[in-house]
N, C-alpha and C positions, 0 to 999 in steps of 0.2 A: 573487377566489378561483376563480370558475367558469372564467374564461379561463386562469388559471394552471394549473388542473387539466387543461383541454383541451390546453394546450401540453405539459404533462408527459407525457401518454399518447402524444402524437404524437412527441415526442422519444424516448420509450422505443422506439417502433416503429422509428425511424431507427437507434437504437443496436443494437437486436436484429438488424435487417436487415444493418447493416454487419458485425456480429459473425459472422453466417452466411456472407456473401460473402467477407469477409476470411479467415475460417477455412478455407473451401473452397480458395481460391487459395493460402493459406499451406501447407496440407497437400499440395496438388498440386505446389507448387514446393519444398517442404521449406524454406520461408522461416521461420525461427524468430521473426524480428522481426515479421513479419506475423501469425503465430499469436499472439504475445504481445499485439499490438495488438487482435486480435479478442477475446481473452479479457478484456482490460481493458474493452472496450466491453460485453461480455456481463455483466461484473460491475457496470458502471455502470447497467444496466437496473433493478436492484433499488432503489437509492436514488431513481431518477427516478420509478418507479412508486409508491414510498413517498410521494413528494411528492403524487402524484395522490390517493392514498388519504387522506392528511391533509387535502387540500383538500375532498374529498367529506364526510369526517367533520365538518370545520369548518362546511360549509354546512348539514349536518343539525343540528348543535348550535346554530347561529345561527337556525334556523327560517327559512331563506332559501327561501320558497315560490315564488320566481321560477324556480327549477330544478325541472323536471318530476318528477324522481326524488324529491326531497325532499317535494314537495307530494303525491305519490302514496302515500308509505310512512311519513310521519311527521306529527306534530301537536304543538302547543305543550305540551299537558298530559302528553305521554309522558315517563315517568321516564328519567333519564339513561342507565342501563344498557341500556334498551331502544332508546334512540336510537343507541347503538353497534351494536346488532343490526340496525338499519335498513340498515347498510352491505351486509349480505348477504341481506336479506329480499326484494329484488326482482331482476329479471332483470339489469339493467344494473350495479347495485352488486355483485351476486354474481360477475358475470364479471370485474369489476375486482379483486375480492377474490381470485378464482381466479388471475388473472394475477400479482397481488402475491405469492401463495404460491409460484407456479411460479418467478418470478424470484428469490425468496428461496432456494428449494431450489438453483437453479443457482448463486447467489452462494456458498452454503455449500459446494457441491461444488467450485467453482473455488478457493475459499479453502483448502479442505482439500488440494487438489492442490498448491497453492503451499507449504503447510506441509510436506507430505510431501516435496516436492522439496528444500526446505531441510534436511530431516532426513536425506536420503540423499546430498546433494551432496558431502560430504567423503569418501565411501566410495571406496576404491581397490582393491576386491577384484578378483581376476583375472577373465578372461573378459569376458563382455558386461555385467557389473554396472557397470563404469566407463563403458562406452559408453551404457548406459541412463540414467546420471545426468548425462551430459554435455550433452544437449540436451533441449529441451522439445517437439520435433516428433514426427511420426509415425515417424521413422526409428529411434527407439530400440527395441531388442528385448530381451526377457528372456533368461535363461540358456538356451543351447541344450540340447536334450534329450540330446545326445551326451556331455555332461560332467556329472558329479555335482555338484550344487550344494553350496556351502559352507554352514555354519550361518548365516553372515551373509546370504548370498543367499536362503536359505530364509526367513529372518525378514523380509527387505526386499521380497521379490517381490510381496506384495499391495500394498505401497506403490508399487512400480514399475508395477503394473497400473493403479492408480488414476491415477498421474501420466501414463503413456504413452497411456492411452485418453482422457484428459480433453480434449485438443484436438478430437477428433472428436465425443466425447460433448457437448461444449459447442456444437458446430454443430447437433447434433440437438435439444438443448434449446432453442437459439435459434430453430430453425425452428418448434418448438411454441409458443414465446413469440410469434413473429410472427403465428401464426394467431389467438391470443387478443387480441393488440394490434390486429389488423385489426378484430376484432369490437368492441373497445372504442372504436375511432376511427370506424368507418363503419357499423356495424350496430346497436350497442346502447350508445351513449355515455351515461354517467350525468350528463353536464354539459349536456345540452340544456335550453334555457330554454323556458318556456311561451309559446305564441304569443298568449295572451290576457292579460287583466289578472291581477295576482297575487291569489290567494285569501287571505282573512284567516286561514285555518287549513288544515292539510293533512287528508288522508283518514285518517291514522293507521295504525299498524301492525296487521296482521292479528291479531285476538284470539287465534287459535291459536298465534301466535308470542310472545304476551306471557306468557311463562313463563320463570323464571330459567334453566332448563336450556337454553333456546334461545340463550342467549348463548354456550354452550359447544358444543352439539351440531353445528351447521353447520361451525364452524371445524375440529373434529376430523374430520368427514366429508370436508371439502375437503382437509385435510392428508393424508388417506389417498388420496383420488382423485388429487390432484396429485402426491403422492410417488411413485407408480408410474412417473412420467415419467423419474425418474432411473435406476432399474434398467433401464428400457427403453433409455435412451440408451447406457448402458454395455454392455448386451448387444448392441445393434445395432452399436455401434462395434467391439466385440471380434470380431463375426462378419465385418464388412466388412474389418477389418484382418487377419483370420485370426490373431488374437493367440495365440501358442503357449502351451500349458499351460492349467491350469484356475485359475490364481490370480485371473483376472478375475472368476471366479464368487464369490469372497469379497466383492468390492466390491458385486456385484449383490445377493448374499444379504443383506448388512447393510442396504443401502438398502431392500430389499424388506421386511425385518423392521420397519424404522421406519415405512414406509407401512402395513404390515399392522397394526401396533399402533394407529396413529391411526384406521384404518378400523374396527377392532374396537371401539374406544372409541366412535366415532361411531355405529356400528350399534346398540350397546347403549344409548347415550344416546337415540337415536331411538326405540327400543322403550320405554324408560322414559318418554319424553315422550308417546308414544301412550297408554301405560298411565295416566299421570297427568293428561292433558289431554283426550283425545278422549272419555273417559267411556263406553266400551263394555265395560270390564272386561278387555280383552286388551291385548296388546303387539305382536302380529305378525299381519298379515292377508294376507300374500302380495300386498301392494299393489305395483303396477309400480315405483314409486320405491324401495320397500324392496328389491325384487328387484334393481333396478339397482345398489344398493350391495352386495348379497350376492354377485352374480356375480363381480366381480374379487376379492372376499374368498376365494371358493372356489378360483379358479385360483391365487391367490397362496399359499394354504395348500398346494395340491398341489405347487407349486414348492419351498416351504420344506422339504417332506418329500423329494421326489425329488432335490433338489440334493445330498443326502448320498450318493446312489449315484454321482453324477458325481465327487464329491470322493474317495470311498473306493475306487471300483471303475472309474471312467472310463466309466460307462454312462449311458444316457438323455440324451445331449447334445442330440440333436434335440428330444426331449421337453421338456427344460428351456428351450431357446431359445424354443420356441413357447408354453410356459406364460408366459414373461415377456412375449412379444408379445401373447398373448391377454389377459393381465391389463391391460395398458395400453389395448388396443383396447376392452375391456369397460368400463373407466373412462370412456373417451371416449363409448362408447355410452350409459352411464348419464347422463352430462351431456347427451347429445343428447335422450334421451326425457324428461328432466326439464324441459328448456327449450323444447321445440318444441310441447308440447300434443299429442304423438302418442298419449299414453295419458292416461286420466282418473285423477287421483290427488289426494288432499288435500294431498300434499306437493309437487306439481308447480307450476311457474310457469304463468302464463297463456300461451295460444298466441301464438307470435311468428313473425317471418319469418326467423329465423336458421337454420332447419332445413337449407336448401340448403348453407349454409356448412359445417355439421357433416358433411353427407353427402360433400361434396368432400374435406374433411380426412380423414375416415374411409377413403375409397377410396384416397387418396394414401398414407396411412400403411400400409394393407394391401398396396398394390402395392410399396412400399419394402421391407416385411418379406419379401414373397414373392421379390422380386428378390435381396435379400441372402442369403436362404436357398438358393435354387436356384443362385446363383453360387458359393456356398461350402459346399454340403452335404457334399462329400467331406471337409471339414475336421472334420465332426461325427461321424465314425465312432466307434463304441463300442470301447473297448480290451479289454473282457471280455464274455463271454456269461453268461446266467443258467445256473447249474450245477445248481440244484435248485428244485423248486416249494415245498419246505419250507425256506425261508431268509428272512433279513431282506429281501433284495432282492425276493423275490416278495411279501412283505408290503407293501413300498412300492409295488410295481406295482399290487396290488389296491387299495390306498388311493387311488392316483392315478386309477385307472379309475373307482372309485365316485364320487370327487369330480367328475370330468368328466361322468359320467352325470347327476349331480345338476345340474351347471351347465347341461347341455343341456336337461334337463327344465324348469328354472326359466326359462331363456331362451325356450324354445318356449311355455310357458304365458304368459309376459309379452307376447310379440309376436303371439300367436295372434289376439287381437281385431283387430289391424291387418291381419294376413294374411287373416282371414275377411272383413274389409270390402273388401279389394282383390278377393277372389275372388267373394264372394257379394253384395257391396254392403251388408252388415250386420255390425256389430260383435258378436261372440259372446264373452262372457267365460267362461273355463273355470271360474272360481270356486275357492274354497279347497279344495273336495273333491278336485279334480284334484291340487293340489300336495301335500296331505297323503297321499293314497292312494299316490302314487309315491315321495315323499321320506322319509316316516317309516320304512318298512322299510329304505331305503338308509342312512339315518342310524344306525339301530340296528346295521346291519352295520359301519358305520364305527366305532362304539363297540367292537364286538368286535375289529376290527383294531387299534384303539388299545391294547387289552390284550394282543393276540397279539404285536405287533411286538417289544417288549422281551424276549420269551421266546425269540425265534428268533436263531440265530447267522448271521453273514455266511457266504455261499457255500452251506452246507448244515447242517441240524440233525439230530442223531442221534435215534433213537426213544427211547433212554433219557433223553436230555436233555428231550425233549418230556414224557415221563411225569413226570419229576422237577419240571419247572417249571410244568406245567399243573395238577397235582393240587390244590394248595392254592387257587389262584384259582378254579378250577372249583367246588370244594366251597363256597367262600364265596359265589360267585355264585348257586348253586342254593339255598343257605340263605336268602339275601336275597330271592330270588324267592318262595320258599315262605312266608317271613314276611310279605311283601306280600300274598299271597293270603289268609293267615290273618287279616291285619289288616283285611280288608274290601275290598281292591282287586279289581275284577272285570274291568276293561278289560285285554285281553292286552298291549297296547303298553306301558302303564306297568309292568306286572309284568316284562316282558322288559327294559325300560330299567333298572329298579331292580336286577335281577339282573346285567345287564352292568356297571352302575356298581360293584357290589360286586366283580365279576371284575377290572375295570380298576384300581380303587383298590388291590386286593390285589397285582396285578403291580407297580404303581409302588412300593408299600411294600416289596416284596421287593427291588426294584432298589436302593433307598436302604439298606436294612438290610444287604444283602450287601456293598456297597461300604464302608459305615461299619464293619462288623465287621472287614474286612481292615485298615483304618486303625487300629482299636483294637488288633488283635493285634500290629501292628508298632510300637506305641507312638506312633502319629501323632495321638493325640487331644489333644495339647497338655497344658498344665499341669493342666487339669481332668480329662482322660482319660476323660470320659464320652461318652454317645451324642450329646448336643447338639454338643459340640466336634467329634466325628468326622463327624457329618452336615454340619456347616458346612464343614469342610475338604474333604470329598468333593465338595460342591456347588461350591465355589470352584475346585477343581482342574479341573473340566470344566463350566463354567457353561452352555455350549450344550446339553450332554446333559441335565443335571439341571434347568436352566431350562425345557427342553422338557417334561420330566416334570411340572413344576409347571404349565405351560400346560395339559397334558392333565388335570391335577386340576381346573383351572378349568373346562375344557370339560365334564368329568363333572358338576361341580356345576351348571352351566347346564342340562345334560341332565336332571338330577334335578328342577330347577325346572320345566322344560318338561313333564316327565312328570306333574307335579302338576296340569297343566291337565286331565287326564283325570278328575280328581276334583272339579272345580269345581261349585259350586251357585249358583243365583241366584233372587231373588224380587223382586217389584215390587208397588206398590199405593199408594193414597192414604193420607196420614198426617196426619189432623186431630190436634188436641191430644190427647195421652195415648193415641193409637192405638199398637198393637204389631205387630211383624213378626218372624217366626222365620227365621233363616238360619244354617246350620251349627249350632254349639253356642251361638249368641248369640240374645238377645232384644233387639230394637230398640224404643225407646220415644220417641215424638215429644214433646219437652218445650217447645219455643218456636219462634217464627218472627220473624226480625229483618230490618230493612232498613238499608241504608247508602248514602251518596252522596258522591262526590268529583268532582274536575274530569275525571278520565279515564273513570270508569264508575260506574254505580249497581248495587247488588247486593242480592239477597235470600238469606238464609241460613236453614237448618233446623237446629235444635239437637236432636241425637239422643243419648239416653242408651243406653249399651250395657251389658247385663247378661248374666251367665253363671251358670246354676244359681241364679238368684235373687239373686246378688251383683253390686253395681255394679262395672263395670270401667273405663269412661272415658266421656267425652262427645265426640261428633264433630260437625263443622259443614260438611256439604256445602252448596255455594252455587251461585248462578247470577248471572252478571254481564251487564249491558248496557253495551257500549262506545259512548260517545256519538259519537266522531268517525266510526266506521265503521258505526254503526247495526246492530251484530251482537250476538247473544247467545252466551254461552259458559258451560258448566258448569265449576265448580271442585270437583274430586273430593276427598273425604275418605278417607284410607287409614290403617288401623291394621295395622302389620306385626309379625309374630312369626316365629320360625324355623319354626313349623308351618304358618301360613297368614296370608293378608291378609284383613282385612275392608274392603270397598271399597264406598263409598256415593256415589251420584250423585243430586243434586237435579234432576229432569227437568222442572221446570215445575209448573204448577198444573192441576188438573182443570177443564176448561172449564165443567162444570155446577155443581160445588160450590165451586170455588175453592180446594180443599184442595191442599197441596203433594203431589207425586208423588215417591216414593222408589224408586230401583232399588238393590238390594243384591246384592253378589257375595261369595262366600266362595271364595277362591283358595288352595288348599293349596300350600305349598312355594315360593311365588312369590319370596320374598326371596333364595333360593339362586341365582336367575338373576343378580341384581345382585352377590351375593358372588362367584359364579363368574367374573364379568367382571373384578372387581378382582384375583382370584387370577391370571387369565389375563394381565392387564396386568403384574403384578409378575413373573410367570414370564418374560414376553417381555423385560422390562428386564434381568432377571438373565442371560438367554441372550445378550444383547448385550455383557455385560461381558467383559473379557479374563480368561483363566484365570490363577489364582494358582499359581505354582510351588510344589511341595512344599518345606517347610522343610528346609534342609540339602542340597538338590539342587544340582548344578552349574549354573552359569549357561548353559552351552551348550545348544543345542536338543536334541542327541541324549541328553545326560545327563538333561535335564529329562523327555524322553519316557520314558526308561528308568525314572526314578523313579516316574512315574505309571502305568507299564504294569501292575503287579500288580493295581491296582484295576480297570483296564479288562478284564483277562483274566477276572476273575470274571464279568463280564457277557456275555462272548462265549460 
């Protein structure tokens, strides 16, 4: 199985290399058969890498400790689901997992291009539509700008963009695959055997990773990281080919949304893991590896906002191209600092020798992006100019500017220890104070822009419109801020955050109610005719717009949960039998102390009764485990969550003098809203990716359908 896995990753490298070379020659010669052969080879990479992954998982499940990777990261007593997580718990396995996901994305993109080609092949529309559907090579062009597109061409042009750009995009994806397959084969192979005698048992999985959520968190994070390769490939292909029109941007935007969704889920799951496993009462510490995931999320968020200006007004083309490039490059940078030991982090892999490989790849990718841009920059000229500073366009510009300032601040704070070591010979950590001091005010301004954007019209907004739209949200925001102050909040940042949350939620509510009221007045509420039916129809008619608003609601809920951090309390002390501790509104009483033992770990637990106002509430069991294979201790946190606050208990060991258990207690207000907000954000993103539903009774043609939906859109303008 070990030899079979080694052969599989070598065969995958050969297939990926052939796909790249054949694709380049096929595009240069306009040879459709060579292009088709290259694409078949590219599609074959995924099943071959899948074989390698199955082989490695099989070695792990069989406890084959002749393989160095299995001996280093697994052991016999490890539960089955954690053995699956061993696949991505170490350097070599996670690189193979990364390659597998990348090849899977490429396979899906190529398969989608084939299906789209079959869907448009019978078309015989006039102009270039028939030419575009005739061949699979680079020669196919979309409808010329000199002729008005038919309804059919307008509907099919995104399909054509996907299909026509796919040959070059496949070459780009194949080149990225070749890099990771080179690592899999020659720098960090997971199939290397031990040079010494086989050990009776392995070292075991890192105790920090023996948490059920870690079976989900890394795959979500990797799906986000790797997913940005696809929009990068399409964007670079469109720029190199000077693909006319902006229909290619739809393909790039959809793939970006998929990757953004996975990365968002991965980041939140990582924060939840840190909260529930690390035992320090928090969820985000501006750790370098946390920042590495946050950086591409910021630039992808900026792209998903500014791309609307390119679609509606033909603006920010250069900006959008470089946002896509930057997102991909930052994802590679995140992988680089995680795997090379460049920065110290609880999340990072051990220091390794693959750093130079990543440096070369990063430089080559940056040079290719720069070459493509400077060679074709005249193709990216804006079609319109900013007409007013009080407009939706200016709102998007401010939003993008703030996101990029945050990106630079986080990037600089992350790499500063490395830079300081190069310059002064000593690593200087800027610390959490630096990140909070710079980013908290910027994020508050972003919240303000989130509420302002929907209230502004495209091109310019009149003074009367500003007064009419801003009055109610501003009043609600001020009232919420005053109520927070009267409720005992004294930190200015939470007060401002709560006020802005009220402001933004009011603007979003106004957007929904205005549109739904139009549908109700025109009898579009369906059989029920009520607000729920009208709101449902409104949302499904423009899923991207209203799904985006739901995403904003999720972000606001997360912001509310983060603002609650300013109200946290903590206490600690020894807890002998029947000892008491006060934290927030609760009284904690030590009731019992138990021990347990199994093949994987031994544990000590503290039984704590929770009382409030003299009344029993619940019993909590914080514990501490000793993992036998790795000889490491790990705290098992006990958490009681309510909508108002979390009670968070950590068994921190025993007093060296008395032997009494030591308890750390935290009272974290509003914490649960971070996780609820993440769920709302994910649901809103999924909704935004759904196709719009045409209004009932509307004509099937594109113009008629647009006309039917126009009255609702006019209300929001």
